[in-house]
N, C-alpha and C positions, 0 to 999 in steps of 0.2 A: 150583480151579474144575473142575466136571464137564465133560468134553469133550462138545461137542454133535455131533449126527449129521452136520452139514455138514463139520465138521473131520475127523471120523473116516473117513467114507466117500467123501470127495471123490476123484475120479480124478486131480486135479492135486496135485502135491506142495505141502504147506502147512507152514510153520514159523513159530514165534513166538519173538521174541527181545527182550531188554532193550536199548532204544536208547541207554542211557547206558553200561552195562557191556559191551554187545554180546554178552552171554551167551545161548546158545540155551536157551529155556525149555520148548519142546515141539515135536514134529513128528508128522505123521500117517504112516500106513503107506505112502502113495504116495511120500513123501520118502525113507523107508527103502529102498524098492525102487529108486528112481531113483539114489540116491547110494551105496548098498551099505554105508552105516554103520548100525550097530544104533542103536536109540533111546537106549540107555545111553551109547554113544559120542557121539551128537549132544549129549546133555545135559552132556557134559564139554567141549564145543567153544564157541568164539566164532563169530559169524556170519562174521567175516572169514576164518576158516579155509577156507570154501567158495570163496573168490575166488582166482583166479590172482593172483600177486604184482603184475602190472602193473595190475590193475583195482582193487586195494584202496584206493589214494589217491582214485580217482574215486568209489568207493562211500562213503568217509568224507565226501567233499565233498558228495555228494548228501544224506547224512543231515543234515549241518550246515545245508544250504540249506533243508531241508523240515521243520525242527523244529516250525514252527507249522502245517503242513499236515496235514489229516486223512487225505489219500490222495495218492499220487504213483506214477508209473510210471517204469521205467528198463529198460535192457538191459545185460548184462554177460556175463562168462564165469566158469563155475563149474568146480571141480575135484572129480571123484568119487574115491572111496576107491581105485579101481584105477588112478588116474592119468589117466583119460580127461577131456578138457576139452570142456565142452558150452556152446553159446550159449544164454542164457536171457533170457526176458522176464519182468519182475518187476512185480507190482501190490501195493503196500504200503499198509496201512491202520493208523491209530493206534487202539488198543483199550485197555481196562482188563483186565488179566489177573492174578488172584490179588492184588487190591488194589494193583496197581502199573501204571504206564504201560508199554505194550509195543507192538511192531509185529507185525502179522500179514501174512505175505507169501505170495501165490499165485505159483507158479513154473511157467513154461511153457517146455519144451525146444523151441528154434527152430533147432537145429543143422542139420537137413536143409534148412530154408528158406534159411538163410544160405549153405549150401554150394551150393544150386541157383542162388542169385543170382550167386555168384561164377563158377560154371561157365558160366552163360548169358552173363555179361559177357565171359569169356575167349573163348567161341566166337564171339560177335558181333565182337570185335576181330579174330579170325583171318579171319572172313568178309569184313570190310571190307578187310583187307590183300590178300586174293586178288582181290577186286573191283577194287581200285586197281591191281593188277599187270597187268591185261589191257590191252595197248597198242592193239589194234585188233580189229575183228570177225573178222579172219583167224585169230585164235588160238582157233578153235572147239574145239581139242583140250582146252582148259581148261574148256569149258562143262560137261562131265559132272561134273568135280570140283567146279565151282562149284555145280551143282545139288545134288550130294550134301551139300555144306556148308550150302546153303540149307535143305534138308530137315532136316538135323541141327539147325540153329538153330530151325526151326519146332517140331521135337519138344521141344527144350529149353524153348521158350516154353510149349508145352502142359504140360510137366512143372511149369514154374513156376506156371502157372495152377492146376494141380491142388494144388500145395503151398499156394498162396494160399487156395484153397478150404478146404484142411485148416486153415490158420491161422484162417480165418473161423469154422469149426466150433469150434475150440478157444476162440476168443474168445467165441463164443456161450455155451459151457459155463461159461467163467470168469465171464462177466457174470451168468449165472443163479446160479452159486454165490455170487457177491458179493451178489446180491439176497437170496438166502436168508439169508446172513450178516447182512444189515442189517435184514431184515423178517421178521416171523413171520406176516404176513398171507398165507395160502395163496392166496387169489383173486388178489392182485397178482402173485404168483409165476407162477401158471398163465397169467394174461393176458400176462405178459412172454414166457413160453416160446412160446405159440402165435403171437404176433406175430412174434417173431424167426425162428421156424422157417419160417413162410410166406414171409417176406422172403428167407431164405437158399435155400430149395428152389424158390422161384418157382412156388408152387402156388396154387390158388384158395381152398382152405379147409384149416385145421388146427384140430382139436378135441381136447379132453380129455373122455372119456366115462366116467362113473362108474356102476358097477353097484349095483343094489339087491339085497336078499336073495333076491328071486325071479328074478334075472338080467335083469329089465328095467333100464332105465337112463336117465340124464339127461346131456345135454351141459352141462358145468359151465363150460367155457371155449371160446371160438371166436374165430379171426381169419379174416375173410372178405373176399375181393375184392368190391368193389361189383358188383351185377348178378346175384349168385347167391343161391339160397334160403338163408335163415338157419335154423340148427338150435339155436341157443343156448337153453337152458332147456326144450327140448322133452322130454317124457316119451316114450321110445321103447320100444315093446313088440316085441322081437325074438324071435320064436318059435324061431328057430334056436338062439339062446343058451339059451333056456328048456328046449329039448329036449336039451341036452347039448353043443352045439357049442363052448361056452366052456371045456371041459375042456383042450383043447390050449393055449389061451392061459394057463390056470392053470399049465401045465407049462412055460411060458416060450417058446412058439412065436412067431416073428415072420413076417410075410408082406409080400412086395412083389408086388403084382398090377399087371401092365402093362396088362391089358384084362379087365374084369370078366366079359366074355362068353366068354373063352377060358381062364379059370382053374379051371373045374370047380366053380364055386360052386353051391350049392343055389338052387332057384327063390326060396325065401323070402328068402335073403340078397340075391340080385340085385334083387328087388322093393324091398327096403329101400334099397339103394344108388341105385336109379333115382329114388326119391322126392327125392333130393338131387342128382340129375344127375351122379353120380359115374361117371367112365370108368376111372380107375385109382386105386390107393391104396397107402399104406404103413401097416401096423398093427403096433404093438408093445404088449405087455401092461405094465401098471404093477403090480408085485408088491411087497407089503409084507412085511418080515421078520416072522416069528413066533418068539417066544422058544422056545428048546429045540426048534426044528423047522427042518430044512433046506428044507422046502417053503414057498414064499411064498404069501401070501393074495392072490388076484386082486382088486385094488381097482377097476381100470378099464383103459382103452386110450388110447394116444396115437396119433392118426390124421392122416395127410396125404391130402387129396383132390385129384386132378387131374380137373377137371370138363369142360374144354374138349375134350379128346381123349385117347386112350390114350397111355401114356408108358412108355418103357423106363427103369427105375430103375437107379441105380448102387449098388454095394454100400456105399460110404461113406455114402450118404444113409440107408440103413436103419440103419447103425451109429450115425449121429448120433441118430436117434430112440431107439435102444436106450439110448445113454448118457443121453439126457435123461429117459427113463423112470425110470432109477435116481435121477436128481436129483429128479424129481417125488416119488418114493417117500420120499426123505430129507425133502423139504419137508413132505409129508403127516404123516410120523411126528413131525417136529419141531413142526409146528402142533398136532398132537393132544396132544403132551406139554404144550405151552404152554396149550392150552385146558383140559386137565385141571388144570393148576396154577391157572389163572384161576378155574375152578369151585371148587377147594378153597379158594382165597383168599376167594371170595365167601361160601362156606359158613362159613368162619371168622369173616368180618366179621359175617355174620348172627348167628352164635352169640355173638360178642362184644357185639353190640347187645342181644341177649336177656339176656345176663349183666349188662350195665350196667343194663338196665331192672329186672331182678330185684334187683340190688344197691340201686338207688334206692328201690324199694318197701320193701326190708328196712331201709334207713336211715330212711325215714319211720316205719316201724313201731317201730323201736328208739327213735327220738327220742320217739315218743308214749309208749312204755313208761317211758323215763327221766323224761319230764315228769310222768307220773302218779305214779311212785314218789316224785319230789321233792315233789309236792303232798301225798301221803299223809304223808310224813315231816314236812312243815311243819305239817300238822294235829296230828300227835302232839306236835311241839315247842310249838305254841300251847297245846295242852291242858295240857302240863306247866307252862307259864308261868302260865296261868290258875289252875291248882291251887295253884301256889306262893304266889299272892296271898292264898289263904285260910289259909295256914299261919303259925304264930307262932314255932315253934322255928327259930332260925338254922341249926342243923346240918341240919335236914331241908330248909330252903330251899336251902342250899348243895348238897345232894345232887341236888335237882331241877334246879338250874342246871347242874351238871356233866353230868347226863344230857341236858339240853337241848343243851348244847354238843356232845356226842358225836353226837347226832342231826343237828345242823346241819352238822357236818363231813361226814357221809355225804350229806346233802341237797345240799350245795354241789357235790359230784362229779356227781351226776345232773343238776344244773342246767347245769354246764359241758358235759356230754355232749350234751344236746339243743339247746344253743345254738351249738355249733361247726359250721362248714361240713362238715367231715369227721368223721363220728361215731367213726371208729376212732382219731382223734388227740386225746388229752387234753392241753390246755395246762397242763403241770405247774407252770410258773413262775407263771402267773396264778392257778392254783388255790391254791397254797401261800401266795402273798401275800395273797389274799382271805381264806383261812382264818385266818391269823395276825392279820390286821386285825380279823376278826370276833370272835376270842377276846378281843383287847384291848378291844374295845367292850363285850363282855359283862361284863368286869370294871371297866368305866368308868375305864380308864387311857389316858392320852394320851402322846404322845412327849415331853412335858416331864418326865414321871416315869420312863417306861421306854422306852429306845431300842431299837426292834425292827429288826434287820438281817437281810436275806435274801440269800443267794448261791446261787441255784438254777440249775443247767443244765437245758436242755431234754432231759431223759432220757425214755426210753420206758418207760411203766408200763402194765400192763394194769389192768382194772377192779378186780380183787381187790387188787392191790398198791396202787393209788391209795387205796382205802378204808382199807386197813391203815395206810399211811403217814399218811393224814389223822387217823386215830384216835390214832396214836402222837404226832404233833405236837400234837394237842389236849391229850393227857394230860400231856406233858412241859412244854409252855408253861404250862398251867394250874397244874402243880405248882410251876414257878418263880415264877409270879405270887403264889401263896399262901404259899410258904415261903422263897424266896431273898432277899426284900427286906423284912425286918421293920421296923416303925416308920416306914413310908412312905419308906424309903430309895430313892434313885434307882439305876438300874442299866441293864444292857444284856443283851438276849437275842438270840442269833443262830441262824439256821437255814442249814445248808449241805447241798446235795445235788448230787452229781456222779457221773459214770462213773468206775469204777476197774477197768480191764481188762474182764473179763466180768461184773463185779459192779457194784452201785450202793452208794455210801457216803452215809449221812445222819448229820449231827451236829447235836444240839440243845445249845446251850451258854449258860450265864449266868455273870455275874461276881458272884453273890450270896455268901451265907455258906457255901454248900455243904452237902452231905448229911453228917451226922455220921459219923465213922469207925467208930463202934460199931454203925451201922445196917446189917444184912444186908438189902439192898434186894431180893434174890432171894426172901427168905422173909418179907417184910413183909406186914402185914395190910391195907395200902393197896390199895384196889380199882384205883386208877389205875395204880400201878407193876406190879401183878400182870397187869393187862390189857396193858400195854406188853410185858412179858416174853413173854406167850403169843402176842401178835400177831407179834412178831419171830421167835420160834423156830418157831412152828407154821405161821402163815399165810404169812409171808414166807420161811420156811425159811432164816433167816439167824442172825447172832450179834449180841450187844449187850455192850458193855463200858462201865464207869463210871470216869471219872477225876475226882479230887477236888481237883486243883491249881488254886488261884485261882478258886474257884467250882465249878461242876458241868458236866461234859461227858459226854453220852451219845453213844457212837460205835456206829453200826449199819451192818452190811454184809449184803447179800442178793443173790442171783443175779438177773441181768437176764433177763427172760422176754419172749417175743413177745406183741404185743398180741392180745387175745381179744375 
């Protein structure tokens, strides 16, 4: 499976493993960086190798309990290559990877958060002990120490709050990455991002702004607090960008503006922001990677607007938008690739329909050709029959009938080809049985006199081979009917046709008196046998042998060719 952009460029460690064998199947670069194992080392490991010994039974129990679940979350402790133990939060999803069931795991390091919680709890316990140890108000000497401990606890709570905020940011990024993993709909992903960011930053508006070729642009996604002016789908003509102000963003510049009137912005930029009641904002560029080029292409901007009042931004808030801009770039590129694949598929389907229509027209045309050829051959056969009625010489009449049978054998092929549903598939079994029956009727012989047996497999013959085989069968059966059973004797004629490796073998056999031993059939003056020899060796490019034991057996072998 080709690694997708989400897996490759995710800032969170991601690994894929086999839930049955527990073998690691793939990891991204973030996992390599976090655990210090190389990718080759990971691929030699089992997923349990990452867990500290005490956590492995719990992990195996979680796997067993969630066999039927598509997604589940858990927390545990992992062991890095250097021996460091880290607390991790795990989000696991069932996927199909390289035609097998697998688990994809997003990994989040929560070691600092866990440590902060423990420290805060320890400090709170100490604070409560000091408070309980104060016997009376007279012990004011302990008050300063108590105040110091109280301040320390307050600072720890603020630290914990900051770490919780960090956890929220990482949760947001993980949720967005999971959304990208599950959906290729770019608009859904952008709507999720702006909604989540507005909630997290507590701002009035968050937008995704896409540039056009002339540096004008459109707001393609917006999350807006009720009561403020909407900008979604608005075409914005920003003369500042069109005059070159966008170059800095193309170079990766990020901006945190606490007050638009104190940030040294140009008049045109301030006027644009005033239209949407903006007092402060965060702006990060969305840059798409360009192959063989270290400079990204500026696609648009991710912007947070504070509209109610100016605001002092914190560094981690700008970092959050910066991380999400990378995520948006991944989603855009993945969506573009998917759209290109959809377009290619649509073009292929369109071409396939055109080919099918052309093939259908060709089949109609070919069926008409076979129909007309069959009609013309029937006219020739009828003319021969009419002419034979005017003849008196039995030998001449016999020659006319043989010629008529040869024409009928070819005519029958063309009839079969224009009546079958698929013009490329000749029903060989039906053709040979009808041909043999037609020959018997032409000699006015029934099953009570000559028993005709056919053992024919459904082999593949092209048109030339079918015509040649039909003529050979006509000549050899006619020869048996004329010479093998003198004095109106009863007998049996059999036709066998089957695949023999890459060749086709055909046998025409009778239990009559047989061909005389002194007859060199290869050099006979008989038109029929000469025609058989030429058809087999030249047109079928095969070989023919004669066996004279208990009658006559002609054994023919020729190579199997593709249908034409």
